[in-house]
N, C-alpha and C positions, 0 to 999 in steps of 0.2 A: 665861155658862159659858167656861170654859175650852178654847181652841181649838188644835187641832194639824194640822199639814199632814205628810205622808209624802211624800217625793218619789222613789220606787224603784219598779222595774218588776218585781222579783223578790219572793219570798216574804217577805223580810226586814220588809218594810211590815205583814204581817200578823203578824208576830211581835211588832214594835213595838204594834200597835194592840191584840193580847191582853192584853199586859203593861199597858198605861196605862188599860185597862178601859173600862167603861161610864159612868163618871161623866165622861168628858170627851169633846168633839165633836172626832171625828177623821176627817180628810181624807183622799184618798191620790190621786196623782197618777201615772199609769203610760204609758207608751209603748205604745200596742197599734195594729199595722198603721200605722206612723208617724204617728201621731195621740194628742196629750196629752189623757187624758179623767179626769175627777174621778170619785170614788165616795165613798162615805160608808160609815163603820163602824156597823153595825146589830147591836149584841150580840156576835154572834159571826162575823159575814161580812161583805163588803163590797156593796154594792148602789150599781146608779147612782142618780142624782142625777133627782128629780122635775122636772116643769119648772116648779112652782113655787119651785124651791129654788135658791138663787144664795149660792155658799161667799164667805165674808167676806173684806173687802179689806185686813182687818188680822189675822195669827193670832199667837196667845200664843207658838208655839214652829214652827220647821220642823225636821224631821228630813230630810236629803238625802243619798243617794247617791253618791258621788263615783267613778262608774265606769258602764260600758253607756250611755253618753249621757244619764245621768237629770238632769244638771245643766240641761240643756236644758227642762227639766220645770219649773222654778221660773217660775211664772208672771209676767208683767211688771205691774207697776203693784201689785202685793201687797207690804205690809209685814210684818215679823215682831219681835216684840219679841226674842226670842233664836235663834238658827241653832245647830245641832247637826249636822256633819257625820261620815259613818261610811264606812270600806271594810273588806274582807274581812280583809286583815292586822292592821288598825288605822291610827292614823296617827299622826303625830309633835306633839311637845309643842306647836308654834308652830301658828297658823292656816293651813290648806292655801290655797297661791297659787291654786287654782282657786276659793275661797271664802274671800275673807280675813275676812270679816266672821264667819266661822262658829267654835264652839268644837269642835275636832277631838276625838272620841272615841277614844281612843289603845288602848282594847283591842279585840283582834280581833271581827269581827262576822262570820264566816261564816253561810251559811245554816243553820239549825238551833241555833243558839247565840246568842241576844240577850244583848247585855253588860247592858242594863238590866234590873232586876227590880222585883217590885211594892211592894218596899220602898224604891225609889228614887222613886215617884211624888208624894209629899208633899215629897220635897226638890228634885225639877223645880219645881214649881210655887212653891214660895218663893223659889226662886232667881230664877224669871222675874218674879213678881210683887213681890218686896220687895228684889231685889237682893243684894248682898253679894260679897265678894272670893273667896270659896271656889265652886270649881267642883262640880257633882253628882258622885257619886262613880263615876258610870258613866263619865265624861268622863276617868279618872286609870286609870294603869295598874295591872293587876291586882297585888293584894299577893302577894308572892312567900308560897308554903307553905314553912313550917320543914323545914328537912332531917330534922330529927327525927320528924316526923310522917310525911314521904315515904319513911324508910327504914323506919319500923313497917310503914307499908301494903305495901310492896313487901315487906319478909320474909313478911306474912301471905300476899302471892299466892303468892310462891316456894314456901311450905309448903305452902299448899292443893294447888298443882299437885303436887307431889311425893307428897302425900297420897293423892292421887286415883289416881294412877300406883302408888302402894303401895312407894314407895320411902323405907324408913326410918319406916314410921309409928310403930313401937312406941317409937322412942327421942325420937319429936317428940310424945307425946302430952300432955305438959303443955302445952307452946304450944299445941296445937290446941284442948285446954279452954278455954283463955284467949279464943282466937278464937273460939268458941262454937262449934266444929265438931262437939261432943257434941251439941248441941241441934237438929243439923239433922234433920228427921224421918227416920228409915231409909229409908221409903218413897222420899225425894227426894234421897239421895245418890247413886243409881246414874245420872241424868238430869245431876244436878251434875257430877260425876266424867267422863260420858262429854264433857261440854264443853268441861273444862279439862286432862284429864289427857294430851292430845296437843300440851301447851304448854312440854313439859319444856325443849325446845331453847331456846324464847325468852327463858323466864326464868333459863335458865343463861348467857344472852349478857352480857357486862358490858355492853354498849352499851345495854342493854334499860334497866339500874339508872341508868348515867349520863345518859342522856337525861332521865331524869325527876328527877333529883338536880340537875343543872346545866344543863338546857335542852338541846336538840338541837343546836344551834351550836356551845355550849361543849364539849358531848361529843365531839363530832366533832373539834375542833381541840385539845383537851386530854387526852389519853389519858395513863396511865402516871403518873409520880410528879406532874405538874403536878396533874392531878385528883383525886391522893391530898390534895396539899396544900389544894385548895380547898375539899374536902370537910370535911376536919379543922379548916380553919380555920374554917367555918362551925359546926361543933358547938361548938368552943370558944367562940365569940363566944354562941350560943346558949343554952350551959350556964354561961356566965360562967365557965369554967376557966383556970386560971393557963397551960396547955399543953397541947399536945395529947397528952403523956407522960399525962396524966390521963383519957384517954377509956379504957373498959374494952377490956380483951384483945379478946374476941372482935369486938365490934363495930370496933375496929382495923384486925383481920385483915379482917373483911367490908369493909371500904372499900379497903383495899388490894387485895381479890382483885377488886373491881368496876372498878377503876383500871385493871386490867390487860387483856390482850387474851386469855388462857385462860378456857375458859367455867367458870362456878361450877358445877360439879357435887360440893356439898358442902352436902349438907341439914344436917348436925350443927352447922357454920359457922352459917349463917342462924339455927338454932334457938337456938343459943346467944346471938347478938347480939341476938335477938327479945327473949329471956329477960332479958339485962341493959337493954335498952330499957324493959321494962314493969316490973322489979323495982328501976329507979332511980327509978321514977314521973318520968321526962321528959316524959311525955306528958300 
């Protein structure tokens, strides 16, 4: 039976166990009252080891959290075929100095957001049992979401908020229909509108757009013309254009607007950019 040890003292051990499922034998070591204890994953919860149960001396996989003193929970005299280390913000490409023999999981792993999916289990087992030069996907940085897709989602969010606040609803009717707004049951619309209509200021903030299009760190350091150039360059690359002059007019104006500091209080512009996105079949 393929065996896994997770050394982590918080809920991330449970998140990993739930993903790996019941087909693997999964142990956990956590620090409880300054004592490291084993537990065994049993369908959907941890249970203590019975007196007749002894953890293996060789595990197929070790997942270890680099924090909260969890490195101290790795048992002495136990070997692992492969090791993976993780942390809340994610790790660098190189093996961490705290555990040079481990493969770093570069994706962030805060509590509640496990970077390992059910689809990764077979790939993990194949990597451990048969080797190979390619790391499991969960070790690698998350692939960037195309700017085109992000823009489309942001436009829809912006238009939904403004529609809920009854700002320019008639002029946005075509876009709202394409978004499926008309398919929402009439009885459910008041509750939905109540949750989002007060977010007008949030969605009109250019920083709200830039954070999601460029990443928060780049957004903070690159407002203005630099942000506009970055976003247009991404679109040129994604759409295989010869230059940014070929970007549709409303979409180009939207990019310029969200690269500035002034609030984006222009539903008609966002509506036009959204229609250019969907009419151009770029999605």
